[in-house]
C-alpha positions as CSV (number, residue, x, y, z in Angstrom):
1,M,-71.9,-10.9,-8.5
2,G,-70.2,-14.2,-9.2
3,G,-67.8,-14.1,-6.2
4,T,-67.1,-17.2,-4.3
5,G,-67.8,-17.7,-0.6
6,S,-70.0,-15.9,1.7
7,T,-70.3,-12.1,1.6
8,L,-70.9,-12.0,5.4
9,P,-68.0,-10.7,7.4
10,R,-66.0,-13.3,9.3
11,R,-63.5,-12.8,12.1
12,V,-60.1,-14.1,11.3
13,H,-59.1,-16.0,14.4
14,E,-55.6,-16.9,13.6
15,P,-53.0,-15.0,15.7
16,L,-51.3,-12.2,13.8
17,P,-47.8,-13.0,12.6
18,S,-44.8,-11.5,14.3
19,P,-42.9,-8.7,12.4
20,H,-40.2,-11.3,11.7
21,E,-42.7,-13.7,10.2
22,V,-44.2,-11.0,8.0
23,R,-40.7,-10.0,6.7
24,R,-39.9,-13.6,6.0
25,H,-43.2,-14.2,4.2
26,R,-42.8,-11.1,2.1
27,A,-39.3,-12.2,1.2
28,D,-40.6,-15.6,0.2
29,R,-43.2,-14.2,-2.1
30,R,-41.2,-11.3,-3.5
31,G,-41.0,-12.0,-7.1
32,H,-39.2,-15.3,-7.5
33,D,-39.9,-17.5,-10.5
34,R,-39.6,-21.0,-9.0
35,A,-39.4,-22.6,-12.5
36,A,-36.5,-20.5,-13.5
37,G,-34.2,-21.5,-10.6
38,D,-35.3,-18.8,-8.2
39,R,-34.5,-16.0,-10.7
40,P,-36.4,-12.8,-9.7
41,V,-39.4,-11.8,-11.9
42,S,-39.2,-8.1,-12.6
43,L,-42.1,-5.8,-12.5
44,A,-42.2,-3.7,-15.7
45,A,-42.5,0.1,-15.5
46,E,-45.8,0.1,-17.2
47,D,-47.1,-2.4,-14.6
48,R,-45.9,-0.2,-11.8
49,L,-47.7,2.7,-13.4
50,A,-50.9,0.7,-13.8
51,L,-50.8,-0.5,-10.2
52,A,-50.3,3.1,-9.0
53,D,-53.3,4.1,-11.1
54,L,-55.4,1.3,-9.6
55,V,-54.5,2.4,-6.0
56,H,-55.2,6.1,-6.7
57,R,-58.4,5.3,-8.6
58,Y,-59.6,3.4,-5.5
59,A,-59.1,6.4,-3.3
60,S,-60.7,8.7,-5.8
61,Y,-63.8,6.6,-6.3
62,V,-64.3,6.1,-2.6
63,D,-64.0,9.9,-2.1
64,A,-66.5,10.5,-4.9
65,R,-68.8,7.8,-3.3
66,D,-68.8,5.9,-6.6
67,L,-68.9,2.5,-5.0
68,D,-69.8,0.7,-8.3
69,R,-66.5,1.9,-9.8
70,A,-64.5,1.2,-6.6
71,V,-65.9,-2.3,-6.3
72,A,-65.1,-3.0,-10.0
73,L,-61.4,-2.5,-9.1
74,F,-61.5,-5.9,-7.3
75,T,-61.5,-9.3,-8.8
76,E,-64.7,-11.3,-8.7
77,D,-63.2,-13.5,-5.9
78,A,-61.4,-10.7,-4.0
79,V,-60.9,-10.7,-0.3
80,L,-61.0,-7.5,1.7
81,V,-59.8,-7.8,5.3
82,S,-60.3,-4.8,7.6
83,P,-60.4,-3.9,11.3
84,E,-63.5,-2.7,13.3
85,P,-62.2,0.4,15.1
86,P,-62.2,1.2,17.9
87,R,-62.4,-2.5,18.9
88,T,-59.3,-3.3,16.9
89,L,-57.0,-1.6,14.5
90,E,-55.7,-4.9,13.0
91,P,-57.3,-6.5,10.0
92,D,-59.6,-9.2,11.3
93,V,-62.9,-9.0,9.5
94,E,-62.8,-10.8,6.1
95,R,-65.3,-10.1,3.3
96,R,-65.3,-12.1,0.1
97,G,-66.3,-11.3,-3.4
98,R,-67.4,-8.0,-4.8
99,A,-70.6,-8.1,-2.8
100,G,-68.5,-8.4,0.4
101,V,-66.3,-5.5,-0.7
102,R,-69.3,-3.3,-1.4
103,Q,-70.7,-4.1,2.1
104,A,-67.4,-3.0,3.7
105,L,-67.2,0.2,1.5
106,E,-70.8,1.3,2.4
107,G,-69.5,2.4,5.8
108,V,-67.9,5.5,4.2
109,L,-71.4,6.7,3.4
110,R,-71.9,7.6,7.1
111,A,-69.3,10.4,6.7
112,V,-70.2,13.8,5.3
113,R,-67.1,13.5,3.1
114,T,-64.0,11.5,2.9
115,V,-60.5,12.5,1.8
116,N,-58.2,9.6,1.1
117,Q,-54.5,10.5,0.6
118,V,-52.0,8.0,-0.8
119,V,-48.7,8.8,0.9
120,G,-46.4,5.9,-0.1
121,E,-46.4,3.0,-2.5
122,V,-44.1,0.0,-2.9
123,Y,-44.8,-2.6,-5.6
124,D,-43.1,-6.0,-5.9
125,A,-43.4,-8.6,-8.6
126,G,-45.2,-11.8,-7.8
127,S,-44.4,-15.4,-8.6
128,T,-45.8,-14.9,-12.2
129,P,-46.0,-11.9,-14.5
130,D,-49.8,-11.7,-13.7
131,V,-49.4,-11.4,-9.9
132,A,-47.9,-8.4,-7.9
133,H,-47.9,-7.2,-4.3
134,G,-48.1,-3.8,-2.8
135,A,-47.4,-2.0,0.5
136,I,-49.5,1.2,0.5
137,T,-49.5,3.9,3.2
138,G,-51.9,6.7,3.5
139,V,-54.3,8.9,5.5
140,A,-58.0,8.6,5.4
141,H,-60.0,11.6,6.6
142,H,-63.6,10.9,7.6
143,L,-65.4,14.2,8.0
144,M,-68.3,13.6,10.3
145,E,-71.0,15.3,12.4
146,R,-70.5,14.6,16.1
147,E,-72.6,16.3,18.8
148,G,-73.5,19.2,16.6
149,A,-69.9,19.9,15.5
150,Q,-67.9,18.9,12.4
151,V,-64.9,16.7,13.2
152,D,-62.2,14.9,11.2
153,L,-61.8,11.3,12.2
154,S,-58.5,10.4,10.5
155,W,-56.7,7.1,10.2
156,S,-53.0,6.7,9.4
157,L,-53.2,3.4,7.6
158,R,-51.4,0.7,5.6
159,Y,-52.7,-1.7,3.0
160,A,-51.1,-5.0,2.2
161,D,-52.2,-5.7,-1.3
162,D,-52.1,-8.6,-3.7
163,Y,-52.9,-7.8,-7.3
164,R,-53.9,-9.9,-10.2
165,R,-53.8,-9.0,-13.9
166,T,-57.2,-9.7,-15.6
167,P,-58.5,-9.0,-19.1
168,E,-59.7,-5.6,-17.7
169,G,-56.2,-4.8,-16.3
170,W,-54.7,-5.0,-12.8
171,R,-57.3,-5.6,-10.0
172,F,-57.1,-6.1,-6.2
173,A,-57.2,-9.8,-5.4
174,R,-56.7,-9.3,-1.7
175,R,-56.5,-6.1,0.3
176,A,-55.8,-6.0,4.1
177,L,-56.2,-2.7,5.9
178,T,-54.2,-1.9,9.1
179,I,-54.9,1.3,11.0
180,D,-51.8,2.6,12.9
181,V,-53.2,5.9,14.4
182,V,-56.7,7.2,15.0
183,E,-57.1,10.9,15.6
184,M,-60.2,13.1,16.0
185,R,-60.1,16.9,15.7
186,P,-62.5,19.7,15.1
187,V,-62.7,21.3,11.6
188,Q,-63.8,24.7,10.6
189,K,-65.8,23.9,7.5
190,V,-66.6,20.9,5.2
191,R,-67.6,21.3,1.6
192,P,-71.0,19.6,1.1
């Protein structure tokens, strides 16, 4: 697969930053070209559209269970950080490279069906024209069989994304998933 580092999950032991530290970090990396005297680097409209397309394709490919195409949306050296609910809802398990991303995504195959909805998207320019950042909100429905009944295990979630422009177009360089709310409710019927 060509990724660097181990594909085995690793717990991230550093304490999570405070909301103030997160805001300060985002402000520090929010599109400033250091060589141009701290002049903001703008994100072109076509780049915003391409990033939105990337985010929506990811959700679509996961729902279609097309893991090959979903994994191809990541750089070779990508990092995916995700929680292990119900133990934690904060991103603390790190997987590296496309093999690691695939390992994480294979968990969706336990569901009868998934329905991923992108609710909000904010994109910011990075420090160079080939880097960008995103804050994505959404809802992930995992339709499952539990004790003979069909249930919707849904997550209200956020992704903190770092993107890199490659010869193939924009790709995820780092994606960190935080789950804000977990709900489980019965459903009437699920399309097979």
